[in-house]
Backbone of each chain as ProteinMPNN parsed JSONL, in Angstrom:
{"seq_chain_A": "MTFVHEADVTSAMIRSAQVRWDLRVETYETETELVDKLRLFAGGIMHRERRGELD", "coords_chain_A": {"N_chain_A": [[7.364, 49.583, 183.897], [7.901, 53.022, 183.403], [7.252, 56.417, 184.238], [8.455, 59.401, 183.131], [8.507, 62.649, 183.804], [8.665, 66.119, 182.898], [9.487, 68.605, 185.27], [7.514, 70.566, 185.437], [5.126, 69.443, 184.572], [1.927, 68.525, 185.549], [-0.422, 66.184, 186.748], [-3.366, 64.663, 187.738], [-3.81, 62.092, 187.165], [-1.219, 61.006, 186.817], [-0.283, 61.203, 189.426], [-2.067, 59.532, 190.831], [-1.748, 57.145, 189.573], [0.337, 55.601, 190.557], [-0.677, 54.466, 192.798], [-2.499, 52.626, 191.935], [-1.198, 51.032, 190.045], [1.794, 49.076, 189.438], [4.297, 51.007, 189.183], [6.768, 53.3, 188.185], [7.449, 56.649, 188.944], [9.089, 59.495, 187.843], [10.814, 62.648, 187.886], [12.248, 65.118, 185.656], [14.717, 67.638, 185.001], [16.563, 68.35, 183.112], [17.7, 67.283, 179.845], [19.836, 65.513, 179.962], [19.57, 64.506, 182.512], [17.146, 63.182, 182.198], [17.824, 61.127, 180.326], [19.738, 59.76, 181.846], [18.13, 58.755, 183.922], [16.449, 57.035, 182.524], [18.32, 55.204, 181.613], [19.159, 54.053, 184.001], [16.761, 52.875, 184.798], [16.314, 50.981, 182.712], [18.626, 49.445, 183.032], [18.224, 48.441, 185.603], [15.998, 46.774, 185.223], [17.085, 44.923, 183.47], [18.984, 43.646, 185.129], [17.273, 42.487, 187.007], [15.875, 40.751, 185.375], [17.912, 38.986, 184.653], [18.462, 37.817, 187.089], [16.191, 36.436, 187.377], [14.001, 37.552, 188.598], [11.704, 38.652, 187.617], [8.378, 38.199, 186.363]], "CA_chain_A": [[7.023, 50.809, 183.18], [8.223, 54.234, 184.134], [6.814, 57.719, 183.742], [9.414, 60.443, 183.467], [7.909, 63.896, 183.311], [9.335, 67.364, 183.215], [9.024, 69.019, 186.592], [6.333, 71.427, 185.32], [3.918, 68.715, 184.181], [1.173, 67.969, 186.665], [-1.606, 65.461, 186.324], [-3.932, 63.836, 188.803], [-3.631, 60.72, 186.685], [0.143, 60.557, 187.117], [-0.168, 61.04, 190.88], [-2.843, 58.408, 191.345], [-1.379, 55.906, 188.873], [1.236, 54.785, 191.373], [-1.46, 53.755, 193.798], [-3.217, 51.541, 191.293], [-0.335, 50.155, 189.257], [3.206, 48.974, 189.792], [4.757, 51.99, 188.221], [7.709, 54.244, 188.746], [7.264, 58.002, 188.428], [10.261, 60.324, 188.08], [10.783, 63.937, 187.195], [13.552, 65.548, 185.156], [14.867, 69.067, 184.702], [17.369, 68.48, 181.898], [17.694, 66.105, 178.985], [20.854, 64.6, 180.479], [18.965, 63.847, 183.67], [16.135, 62.278, 181.648], [18.501, 59.956, 179.76], [20.338, 59.024, 182.964], [17.088, 58.025, 184.653], [15.991, 55.941, 181.663], [19.394, 54.193, 181.632], [19.076, 53.352, 185.291], [15.541, 52.069, 184.77], [16.556, 49.833, 181.826], [19.658, 48.617, 183.667], [17.609, 47.757, 186.738], [15.148, 45.684, 184.713], [17.998, 43.9, 182.934], [19.528, 42.885, 186.258], [16.215, 41.669, 187.61], [15.596, 39.655, 184.427], [19.003, 37.993, 184.745], [18.328, 37.084, 188.345], [14.922, 35.709, 187.345], [13.068, 38.127, 189.585], [10.489, 39.157, 186.98], [7.5, 37.163, 185.814]], "C_chain_A": [[7.379, 52.012, 184.036], [7.602, 55.446, 183.458], [7.906, 58.699, 184.101], [8.862, 61.739, 182.92], [8.712, 65.108, 183.737], [8.697, 67.923, 184.475], [7.729, 69.834, 186.535], [5.029, 70.674, 185.049], [3.212, 68.172, 185.419], [-0.06, 67.26, 186.114], [-2.076, 64.591, 187.476], [-3.738, 62.371, 188.451], [-2.242, 60.191, 187.061], [0.289, 60.307, 188.615], [-0.881, 59.776, 191.355], [-2.42, 57.077, 190.717], [-0.527, 54.987, 189.739], [0.49, 53.958, 192.399], [-2.062, 52.495, 193.182], [-2.301, 50.546, 190.592], [1.094, 50.132, 189.791], [3.988, 49.81, 188.781], [5.743, 52.927, 188.905], [7.457, 55.624, 188.136], [8.465, 58.847, 188.82], [10.044, 61.686, 187.446], [12.177, 64.238, 186.655], [13.543, 67.037, 184.881], [15.626, 69.248, 183.392], [17.334, 67.177, 181.112], [18.702, 65.058, 179.47], [20.288, 63.803, 181.651], [17.925, 62.819, 183.206], [16.782, 60.986, 181.138], [19.125, 59.113, 180.872], [19.297, 58.183, 183.688], [16.57, 56.85, 183.837], [17.044, 54.825, 181.614], [19.337, 53.368, 182.91], [17.879, 52.399, 185.322], [15.761, 50.805, 183.931], [17.568, 48.88, 182.459], [19.089, 47.803, 184.813], [16.767, 46.574, 186.293], [16.015, 44.544, 184.176], [18.562, 43.015, 184.055], [18.493, 41.958, 186.857], [15.839, 40.508, 186.688], [16.648, 38.569, 184.551], [18.909, 37.169, 186.012], [17.015, 36.311, 188.411], [13.898, 36.244, 188.317], [11.773, 38.633, 188.967], [9.674, 38.005, 186.421], [7.691, 37.05, 184.303]], "O_chain_A": [[7.176, 52.008, 185.25], [7.45, 55.477, 182.237], [8.255, 58.82, 185.275], [8.76, 61.912, 181.706], [9.349, 65.121, 184.79], [7.504, 67.734, 184.713], [6.935, 69.8, 187.475], [3.945, 71.213, 185.274], [3.805, 67.461, 186.23], [-0.657, 67.698, 185.131], [-1.291, 63.881, 188.104], [-3.53, 61.525, 189.321], [-2.107, 59.073, 187.559], [0.905, 59.325, 189.03], [-0.354, 59.037, 192.186], [-2.7, 56.011, 191.264], [-0.645, 53.763, 189.674], [0.949, 52.896, 192.819], [-2.127, 51.442, 193.817], [-2.595, 49.351, 190.551], [1.534, 51.041, 190.495], [4.291, 49.361, 187.675], [5.563, 53.296, 190.066], [7.27, 55.738, 186.924], [8.823, 58.911, 189.996], [9.19, 61.85, 186.575], [13.168, 63.685, 187.133], [12.506, 67.624, 184.57], [15.363, 70.19, 182.645], [16.988, 66.119, 181.637], [18.442, 63.857, 179.394], [20.497, 62.595, 181.764], [17.839, 61.721, 183.758], [16.342, 59.888, 181.477], [19.047, 57.885, 180.839], [19.555, 57.028, 184.028], [16.281, 55.788, 184.389], [16.699, 53.644, 181.578], [19.454, 52.143, 182.887], [17.974, 51.272, 185.807], [15.442, 49.699, 184.369], [17.392, 47.662, 182.426], [19.419, 46.63, 184.982], [16.81, 45.505, 186.901], [15.726, 43.368, 184.394], [18.606, 41.791, 183.931], [18.777, 40.803, 187.176], [15.523, 39.414, 187.157], [16.33, 37.38, 184.553], [19.23, 35.981, 186.022], [16.754, 35.611, 189.389], [13.039, 35.511, 188.805], [10.845, 39.002, 189.686], [10.218, 36.965, 186.052], [7.037, 36.23, 183.659]]}, "seq_chain_B": "MTTEVSRDLIVERFGDVTYNRFLFYIMGPYKSFNLNYVLSEEDRRDIEVDDLPGPLRRLFQNKAEIDGAQALLRRVQGSLRVNPGVNAFLALDVDVPTSEVDAATQSIEFTRCSNATAFVLPFLGHNFGVGEEAGSILEAYLRHTAIG", "coords_chain_B": {"N_chain_B": [[-3.886, 42.435, 154.286], [-3.576, 41.936, 157.746], [-1.337, 43.516, 159.934], [0.532, 41.939, 162.402], [1.43, 42.712, 165.643], [4.453, 41.962, 167.094], [7.215, 40.708, 169.102], [9.237, 39.848, 167.386], [8.634, 41.19, 165.012], [9.179, 43.844, 165.753], [11.918, 43.674, 166.445], [12.987, 42.967, 163.977], [12.677, 45.324, 162.492], [14.66, 47.055, 163.194], [18.083, 48.197, 163.36], [21.201, 46.619, 164.423], [21.927, 46.45, 167.883], [23.733, 46.301, 171.012], [22.178, 44.865, 172.874], [19.93, 43.39, 171.423], [17.505, 42.015, 171.916], [16.446, 43.242, 174.047], [13.87, 45.115, 174.37], [12.936, 48.453, 174.433], [10.426, 50.476, 174.831], [9.706, 53.713, 173.913], [7.557, 56.136, 174.769], [5.701, 59.084, 174.01], [4.271, 62.432, 174.028], [3.202, 63.131, 171.034], [1.817, 63.939, 167.824], [-0.992, 62.834, 168.607], [-1.553, 64.902, 170.253], [-2.035, 67.177, 168.899], [-4.361, 69.061, 167.25], [-4.203, 69.633, 164.576], [-3.339, 67.356, 163.364], [-5.447, 65.742, 163.578], [-7.821, 66.854, 162.595], [-9.154, 67.538, 159.341], [-7.973, 69.666, 156.636], [-10.14, 70.966, 155.594], [-11.991, 70.845, 157.708], [-10.652, 72.477, 159.484], [-10.725, 74.929, 158.246], [-13.224, 75.874, 158.816], [-13.051, 76.654, 161.378], [-12.433, 79.226, 163.608], [-9.542, 79.957, 164.931], [-8.803, 81.878, 166.829], [-11.149, 82.362, 168.188], [-11.546, 80.265, 169.844], [-11.69, 78.674, 173.121], [-9.038, 79.095, 175.542], [-7.378, 76.62, 176.156], [-7.968, 74.927, 173.945], [-7.246, 76.543, 171.853], [-4.521, 76.646, 172.184], [-3.873, 74.029, 171.531], [-4.033, 74.087, 168.794], [-1.951, 75.633, 168.17], [0.486, 74.601, 168.846], [2.383, 73.228, 167.217], [5.148, 73.467, 166.811], [6.175, 72.883, 169.35], [5.358, 70.239, 169.577], [6.835, 69.029, 167.525], [9.301, 69.525, 168.618], [9.134, 67.921, 170.909], [9.078, 65.422, 169.764], [11.578, 65.366, 168.552], [13.135, 65.402, 170.838], [12.512, 62.846, 171.914], [13.635, 61.271, 169.913], [16.374, 61.863, 170.223], [16.774, 60.873, 172.781], [16.179, 58.189, 172.36], [18.284, 57.527, 170.591], [20.507, 57.904, 172.308], [20.092, 55.869, 174.196], [20.288, 53.606, 172.625], [22.948, 53.577, 172.006], [24.258, 53.609, 174.483], [22.969, 52.079, 177.211], [22.958, 50.366, 174.98], [20.526, 49.199, 174.398], [17.538, 48.032, 172.709], [15.992, 50.497, 171.863], [12.952, 52.029, 170.882], [10.579, 53.979, 168.929], [7.038, 54.364, 168.557], [6.291, 55.171, 165.963], [8.342, 54.258, 164.377], [7.988, 51.539, 164.085], [6.004, 51.406, 162.332], [3.334, 50.492, 161.795], [0.363, 50.614, 160.071], [-2.131, 52.971, 161.07], [-4.614, 52.558, 160.128], [-4.932, 49.874, 160.153], [-4.332, 48.957, 162.77], [-5.389, 50.663, 165.534], [-4.048, 53.667, 167.138], [-3.973, 53.641, 170.019], [-4.3, 50.933, 170.62], [-2.02, 49.964, 169.406], [-0.063, 51.103, 171.09], [-0.566, 49.672, 173.419], [0.021, 47.062, 172.584], [2.756, 47.346, 171.899], [3.783, 47.891, 174.397], [3.286, 45.476, 175.699], [4.978, 43.803, 174.269], [7.439, 44.689, 174.982], [10.463, 44.8, 176.973], [10.85, 46.891, 178.665], [9.083, 49.935, 179.285], [8.803, 53.377, 178.704], [7.205, 56.383, 179.503], [7.581, 59.426, 178.359], [7.326, 62.718, 179.354], [7.468, 65.787, 178.302], [7.049, 69.284, 179.115], [4.302, 70.746, 177.681], [2.616, 72.834, 177.85], [0.058, 72.075, 178.318], [-1.956, 69.288, 179.381], [-3.599, 67.512, 178.071], [-5.039, 64.393, 177.397], [-2.923, 62.867, 178.319], [-3.342, 61.376, 180.683], [-5.42, 59.728, 179.832], [-4.301, 58.175, 177.733], [-2.127, 56.914, 178.994], [-3.474, 55.656, 181.069], [-5.134, 53.851, 179.707], [-3.33, 52.065, 178.663], [-2.053, 51.045, 180.936], [-4.201, 49.895, 182.288], [-5.048, 47.92, 180.487], [-2.771, 46.388, 180.473], [-2.572, 45.554, 183.075], [-4.843, 43.93, 183.248], [-4.094, 42.004, 181.452], [-1.831, 40.865, 182.728], [-3.027, 39.92, 184.989], [-4.703, 37.944, 184.066], [-2.819, 36.36, 183.064]], "CA_chain_B": [[-3.413, 41.574, 155.375], [-3.379, 42.695, 158.977], [-0.028, 43.376, 160.545], [0.457, 41.519, 163.794], [2.534, 43.266, 166.418], [5.129, 40.93, 167.879], [8.607, 41.051, 169.411], [10.056, 39.619, 166.199], [8.374, 42.284, 164.068], [9.898, 45.032, 166.224], [13.359, 43.415, 166.342], [13.335, 42.97, 162.546], [12.642, 46.65, 161.877], [15.74, 47.909, 163.673], [19.469, 47.76, 163.222], [21.765, 45.903, 165.563], [22.512, 47.082, 169.059], [24.338, 45.277, 171.872], [21.125, 44.012, 173.436], [18.834, 43.41, 170.449], [16.257, 41.444, 172.413], [15.912, 44.059, 175.134], [13.064, 46.156, 173.728], [12.593, 49.564, 175.323], [9.448, 51.291, 174.109], [9.696, 55.096, 174.389], [6.314, 56.804, 174.39], [5.671, 60.502, 174.364], [3.151, 63.142, 173.435], [3.263, 63.808, 169.748], [0.667, 63.607, 166.98], [-2.321, 62.835, 169.201], [-1.745, 66.102, 171.045], [-2.21, 68.336, 168.053], [-5.581, 68.93, 166.458], [-3.878, 69.709, 163.152], [-3.165, 65.999, 162.869], [-6.711, 65.022, 163.711], [-8.831, 67.45, 161.727], [-8.736, 67.786, 157.958], [-7.852, 71.085, 156.311], [-11.488, 71.471, 155.411], [-12.54, 71.054, 159.058], [-9.975, 73.595, 160.132], [-11.155, 76.172, 157.601], [-14.464, 76.333, 159.444], [-12.805, 77.008, 162.774], [-11.646, 80.44, 163.83], [-8.718, 79.562, 166.078], [-8.79, 82.921, 167.858], [-12.408, 82.333, 168.938], [-11.607, 79.076, 170.713], [-11.201, 78.866, 174.484], [-7.576, 79.005, 175.65], [-6.708, 75.32, 176.014], [-8.136, 74.427, 172.584], [-6.462, 77.407, 170.976], [-3.115, 76.224, 172.297], [-3.696, 72.772, 170.812], [-3.827, 74.388, 167.377], [-0.774, 76.481, 167.96], [1.728, 74.08, 169.415], [3.07, 72.288, 166.336], [6.595, 73.537, 167.043], [6.484, 72.145, 170.58], [5.176, 68.813, 169.295], [8.026, 68.611, 166.783], [10.392, 69.543, 169.59], [8.98, 66.749, 171.776], [9.466, 64.242, 168.996], [13.037, 65.421, 168.402], [13.681, 64.989, 172.138], [12.395, 61.392, 172.005], [14.635, 60.74, 168.977], [17.714, 61.957, 170.827], [16.785, 59.945, 173.919], [16.25, 56.849, 171.762], [19.655, 57.356, 170.097], [21.42, 57.759, 173.449], [19.893, 54.565, 174.839], [20.752, 52.563, 171.706], [24.417, 53.561, 172.081], [24.63, 53.272, 175.863], [23.698, 50.806, 177.311], [22.853, 49.499, 173.805], [19.246, 48.477, 174.36], [16.799, 48.241, 171.461], [14.988, 51.528, 172.122], [12.2, 52.351, 169.672], [9.375, 54.805, 169.014], [5.924, 53.704, 167.864], [6.222, 55.482, 164.533], [9.369, 53.474, 163.678], [7.505, 50.187, 163.795], [5.319, 51.654, 161.076], [2.103, 49.732, 161.589], [-0.636, 51.622, 159.683], [-3.208, 53.137, 162.054], [-5.849, 52.045, 159.525], [-5.018, 48.443, 160.503], [-4.379, 48.851, 164.225], [-5.446, 52.053, 165.99], [-2.856, 54.087, 167.876], [-3.989, 53.217, 171.423], [-4.056, 49.485, 170.628], [-0.593, 49.785, 169.109], [0.704, 51.402, 172.304], [-0.749, 48.549, 174.345], [0.767, 45.921, 172.035], [4.193, 47.614, 172.021], [4.116, 47.745, 175.809], [3.303, 44.035, 176.001], [6.124, 43.179, 173.597], [8.707, 45.28, 175.408], [11.013, 44.494, 178.291], [10.639, 48.093, 179.463], [8.359, 51.0, 178.598], [8.864, 54.672, 179.381], [6.338, 57.445, 179.008], [8.335, 60.659, 178.599], [6.397, 63.84, 179.275], [7.954, 67.161, 178.403], [5.971, 70.233, 179.384], [3.843, 71.333, 176.419], [1.656, 73.888, 178.109], [-1.238, 71.48, 178.655], [-1.724, 67.847, 179.537], [-4.731, 66.759, 177.547], [-4.811, 63.087, 176.797], [-1.848, 62.114, 178.947], [-3.927, 60.39, 181.588], [-6.227, 58.765, 179.077], [-3.462, 57.232, 177.008], [-1.378, 56.117, 179.957], [-4.427, 54.827, 181.81], [-5.628, 52.741, 178.896], [-2.245, 51.084, 178.537], [-1.854, 50.395, 182.227], [-5.364, 49.079, 182.615], [-5.001, 46.742, 179.618], [-1.623, 45.577, 180.867], [-2.935, 44.949, 184.354], [-5.774, 42.843, 182.962], [-3.298, 40.979, 180.774], [-0.994, 40.141, 183.668], [-3.891, 39.236, 185.95], [-5.153, 36.711, 183.402], [-1.58, 35.578, 182.988]], "C_chain_B": [[-3.147, 42.422, 156.619], [-1.992, 42.434, 159.545], [-0.201, 42.945, 161.999], [1.694, 42.025, 164.535], [3.156, 42.149, 167.251], [6.554, 41.395, 168.177], [9.47, 40.916, 168.162], [9.877, 40.731, 165.17], [9.191, 43.505, 164.46], [11.406, 44.843, 166.071], [13.821, 43.497, 164.889], [13.468, 44.369, 161.96], [13.858, 47.502, 162.226], [17.113, 47.307, 163.455], [19.99, 47.145, 164.507], [22.244, 46.831, 166.671], [23.051, 45.95, 169.93], [23.279, 44.315, 172.404], [19.874, 44.092, 172.557], [17.48, 43.004, 171.024], [15.714, 42.212, 173.608], [15.183, 45.25, 174.516], [12.634, 47.206, 174.75], [11.704, 50.522, 174.521], [9.389, 52.691, 174.729], [8.439, 55.779, 173.852], [6.397, 58.276, 174.753], [4.522, 61.188, 173.668], [3.51, 63.779, 172.101], [2.069, 63.323, 168.95], [-0.66, 63.74, 167.686], [-2.609, 64.123, 169.965], [-2.005, 67.347, 170.198], [-3.413, 68.151, 167.138], [-5.311, 69.019, 164.96], [-3.68, 68.32, 162.547], [-4.496, 65.258, 162.803], [-7.751, 65.53, 162.725], [-8.278, 67.665, 160.318], [-8.604, 69.291, 157.741], [-9.221, 71.738, 156.185], [-12.143, 71.767, 156.763], [-11.948, 72.322, 159.679], [-10.374, 74.932, 159.531], [-12.378, 76.763, 158.289], [-14.259, 76.807, 160.88], [-11.946, 78.263, 162.853], [-10.842, 80.213, 165.108], [-8.776, 80.59, 167.208], [-10.056, 82.939, 168.71], [-12.478, 81.179, 169.937], [-11.186, 79.424, 172.136], [-9.708, 78.516, 174.568], [-6.943, 77.64, 175.417], [-6.81, 74.766, 174.59], [-7.302, 75.24, 171.603], [-4.994, 76.97, 171.0], [-2.858, 74.918, 171.557], [-3.443, 73.005, 169.328], [-2.482, 75.05, 167.139], [0.545, 75.825, 168.334], [2.48, 73.084, 168.538], [4.586, 72.276, 166.591], [6.992, 72.754, 168.283], [6.375, 70.647, 170.357], [6.397, 68.281, 168.548], [9.234, 68.55, 167.711], [10.355, 68.314, 170.481], [9.415, 65.491, 171.043], [10.984, 64.193, 168.797], [13.72, 64.993, 169.698], [13.65, 63.464, 172.265], [13.422, 60.707, 171.099], [16.032, 60.734, 169.599], [17.839, 60.977, 171.984], [16.936, 58.51, 173.411], [17.685, 56.556, 171.308], [20.635, 57.119, 171.235], [21.32, 56.37, 174.055], [20.381, 53.423, 173.953], [22.273, 52.443, 171.728], [24.859, 53.07, 173.464], [23.361, 53.21, 176.709], [23.57, 49.886, 176.086], [21.598, 48.659, 173.786], [18.508, 48.846, 173.073], [15.642, 49.218, 171.71], [14.275, 51.878, 170.822], [11.021, 53.261, 169.974], [8.291, 54.12, 168.196], [5.961, 53.938, 166.359], [7.266, 54.72, 163.725], [8.867, 52.1, 163.274], [6.615, 50.226, 162.564], [4.171, 50.683, 160.805], [1.026, 50.748, 161.217], [-1.757, 51.729, 160.71], [-4.551, 52.707, 161.456], [-6.033, 50.561, 159.848], [-5.167, 48.242, 162.007], [-4.365, 50.272, 164.774], [-4.32, 52.359, 166.98], [-2.836, 53.583, 169.322], [-3.709, 51.72, 171.528], [-2.585, 49.198, 170.333], [0.261, 50.015, 170.357], [0.624, 50.248, 173.287], [0.066, 47.349, 173.879], [2.274, 46.126, 172.183], [4.637, 47.445, 173.464], [4.212, 46.27, 176.19], [4.538, 43.354, 175.442], [7.45, 43.594, 174.222], [9.139, 44.811, 176.783], [10.788, 45.678, 179.228], [9.894, 49.127, 178.627], [8.519, 52.283, 179.393], [7.934, 55.648, 178.694], [7.037, 58.756, 179.352], [7.435, 61.861, 178.361], [7.086, 65.182, 179.427], [6.77, 68.088, 178.627], [5.565, 70.928, 178.088], [2.781, 72.398, 176.633], [0.265, 73.374, 178.45], [-0.983, 69.987, 178.83], [-2.916, 67.022, 179.069], [-4.294, 65.396, 177.049], [-3.747, 62.246, 177.465], [-2.415, 60.988, 179.81], [-4.685, 59.314, 180.845], [-5.345, 57.719, 178.408], [-2.713, 56.316, 177.979], [-2.302, 55.156, 180.69], [-4.889, 53.635, 180.999], [-4.571, 51.653, 178.764], [-2.079, 50.304, 179.833], [-2.989, 49.448, 182.558], [-5.36, 47.785, 181.79], [-3.884, 45.799, 180.066], [-1.924, 44.834, 182.165], [-3.852, 43.754, 184.134], [-5.017, 41.66, 182.353], [-2.491, 40.165, 181.795], [-1.844, 39.38, 184.683], [-4.388, 37.905, 185.36], [-3.975, 35.763, 183.235], [-1.349, 35.036, 181.6]], "O_chain_B": [[-2.558, 43.5, 156.532], [-1.536, 41.293, 159.627], [-0.996, 43.53, 162.735], [2.832, 41.802, 164.121], [2.467, 41.476, 168.017], [7.04, 42.355, 167.579], [10.329, 41.758, 167.901], [10.839, 41.162, 164.535], [9.823, 44.132, 163.61], [12.099, 45.752, 165.615], [14.896, 44.022, 164.596], [14.264, 44.592, 161.047], [14.068, 48.555, 161.625], [17.283, 46.09, 163.375], [19.317, 47.148, 165.538], [22.88, 47.856, 166.421], [22.848, 44.776, 169.622], [23.466, 43.098, 172.383], [18.898, 44.763, 172.894], [16.445, 43.569, 170.67], [14.649, 41.882, 174.13], [15.798, 46.263, 174.182], [12.049, 46.889, 175.786], [12.172, 51.266, 173.66], [9.068, 52.845, 175.907], [8.283, 55.973, 172.646], [7.088, 58.656, 175.698], [3.866, 60.595, 172.812], [4.073, 64.873, 172.071], [1.382, 62.389, 169.365], [-1.406, 64.676, 167.398], [-3.761, 64.412, 170.291], [-2.175, 68.443, 170.733], [-3.473, 67.205, 166.352], [-6.107, 68.531, 164.158], [-3.841, 68.141, 161.34], [-4.647, 64.28, 162.071], [-8.469, 64.749, 162.1], [-7.092, 67.938, 160.135], [-9.065, 70.09, 158.558], [-9.439, 72.877, 156.598], [-12.772, 72.81, 156.941], [-12.647, 73.118, 160.307], [-10.364, 75.954, 160.218], [-12.553, 77.98, 158.343], [-15.189, 77.302, 161.516], [-10.879, 78.348, 162.245], [-11.378, 80.268, 166.215], [-8.795, 80.233, 168.386], [-10.05, 83.467, 169.822], [-13.376, 81.133, 170.777], [-10.414, 80.36, 172.343], [-9.194, 77.739, 173.763], [-6.061, 77.509, 174.569], [-5.844, 74.197, 174.081], [-6.731, 74.704, 170.653], [-4.323, 76.932, 169.969], [-1.771, 74.709, 171.017], [-2.737, 72.234, 168.68], [-1.949, 75.022, 166.029], [1.607, 76.423, 168.16], [3.146, 72.188, 169.056], [5.22, 71.221, 166.586], [8.002, 72.05, 168.289], [7.182, 69.873, 170.871], [6.929, 67.223, 168.884], [10.073, 67.655, 167.611], [11.393, 67.725, 170.782], [10.042, 64.605, 171.624], [11.596, 63.127, 168.862], [14.747, 64.314, 169.675], [14.638, 62.855, 172.673], [14.006, 59.689, 171.472], [16.767, 59.749, 169.517], [18.873, 60.331, 172.154], [17.712, 57.723, 173.953], [18.234, 55.492, 171.594], [21.495, 56.243, 171.147], [22.335, 55.758, 174.389], [20.834, 52.394, 174.454], [22.827, 51.367, 171.503], [25.735, 52.213, 173.578], [22.727, 54.247, 176.901], [24.023, 48.742, 176.136], [21.581, 47.556, 173.241], [18.82, 49.85, 172.433], [14.477, 48.824, 171.76], [14.913, 52.009, 169.778], [10.526, 53.319, 171.1], [8.586, 53.384, 167.255], [5.696, 53.028, 165.574], [7.104, 54.549, 162.517], [9.271, 51.56, 162.244], [6.478, 49.237, 161.844], [4.06, 50.126, 159.713], [0.79, 51.677, 161.99], [-2.279, 50.715, 161.173], [-5.52, 52.512, 162.19], [-7.152, 50.049, 159.821], [-6.007, 47.467, 162.464], [-3.423, 51.02, 164.509], [-3.724, 51.46, 167.573], [-1.792, 53.142, 169.803], [-2.974, 51.283, 172.412], [-1.983, 48.305, 170.93], [1.177, 49.247, 170.653], [1.619, 49.884, 173.914], [0.726, 46.693, 174.684], [2.993, 45.196, 172.548], [5.72, 46.926, 173.735], [5.119, 45.87, 176.92], [5.084, 42.439, 176.058], [8.468, 42.933, 174.02], [8.32, 44.472, 177.637], [10.566, 45.502, 180.426], [10.057, 49.186, 177.408], [8.385, 52.281, 180.616], [7.883, 55.729, 177.467], [7.078, 59.15, 180.518], [6.849, 62.003, 177.287], [7.272, 65.667, 180.543], [5.625, 67.721, 178.361], [6.375, 71.615, 177.467], [2.12, 72.815, 175.682], [-0.61, 74.153, 178.829], [0.082, 69.486, 178.47], [-3.199, 65.956, 179.617], [-3.285, 65.274, 176.354], [-3.662, 61.043, 177.219], [-2.03, 59.825, 179.69], [-4.604, 58.133, 181.184], [-5.61, 56.521, 178.504], [-2.676, 55.099, 177.799], [-1.962, 53.993, 180.907], [-5.025, 52.533, 181.529], [-4.888, 50.464, 178.756], [-1.978, 49.077, 179.833], [-2.769, 48.34, 183.047], [-5.628, 46.702, 182.311], [-4.033, 44.578, 180.039], [-1.583, 43.663, 182.332], [-3.675, 42.7, 184.745], [-5.256, 40.499, 182.683], [-2.467, 38.935, 181.739], [-1.439, 38.329, 185.178], [-4.479, 36.892, 186.053], [-4.12, 34.541, 183.262], [-0.351, 34.355, 181.362]]}, "name": "protein", "num_of_chains": 2, "seq": "MTFVHEADVTSAMIRSAQVRWDLRVETYETETELVDKLRLFAGGIMHRERRGELDMTTEVSRDLIVERFGDVTYNRFLFYIMGPYKSFNLNYVLSEEDRRDIEVDDLPGPLRRLFQNKAEIDGAQALLRRVQGSLRVNPGVNAFLALDVDVPTSEVDAATQSIEFTRCSNATAFVLPFLGHNFGVGEEAGSILEAYLRHTAIG"}
């Protein structure tokens, strides 16, 4: 699971979530950057699934 | 009859992409962030928006931003379905009535069914509910994986 938030969004929950859960948190400034980060995230999971690294 | 959320249900509702079985659930702040969706017209008649404290007043006034956030999620979903061709979806597309399964439970079920989940947070001038919704999903998921 990933959280991608616009740079202006702040939340104590988002900051502390990484400590408690296996979670990626990213920020974005533009829509292109947002889509790129989501593509990378999905691609990364796909690779790990193929290699059998995920439960 | 109660609708049961499953991978097959989600796959069935969508057209073909290169990786049909790779479900990517895109979550974002719409609907639940606007009191106009929660309160009836009658309820709203009794409320003088200008008398409300700032954060609540903004919740009544941000319909345009909410629509904008949903349009953003739509475009993001479309981009991901084309490249890399994953089966990206929004909760409202699966179209499970909230009278059968409440929204938070749906989010948890969609997350469980999906290969990947993203919570996209554009800046809407406030962050009410973000932590609560995300926290409930993560906590439920953690319990689920711990039980195995």
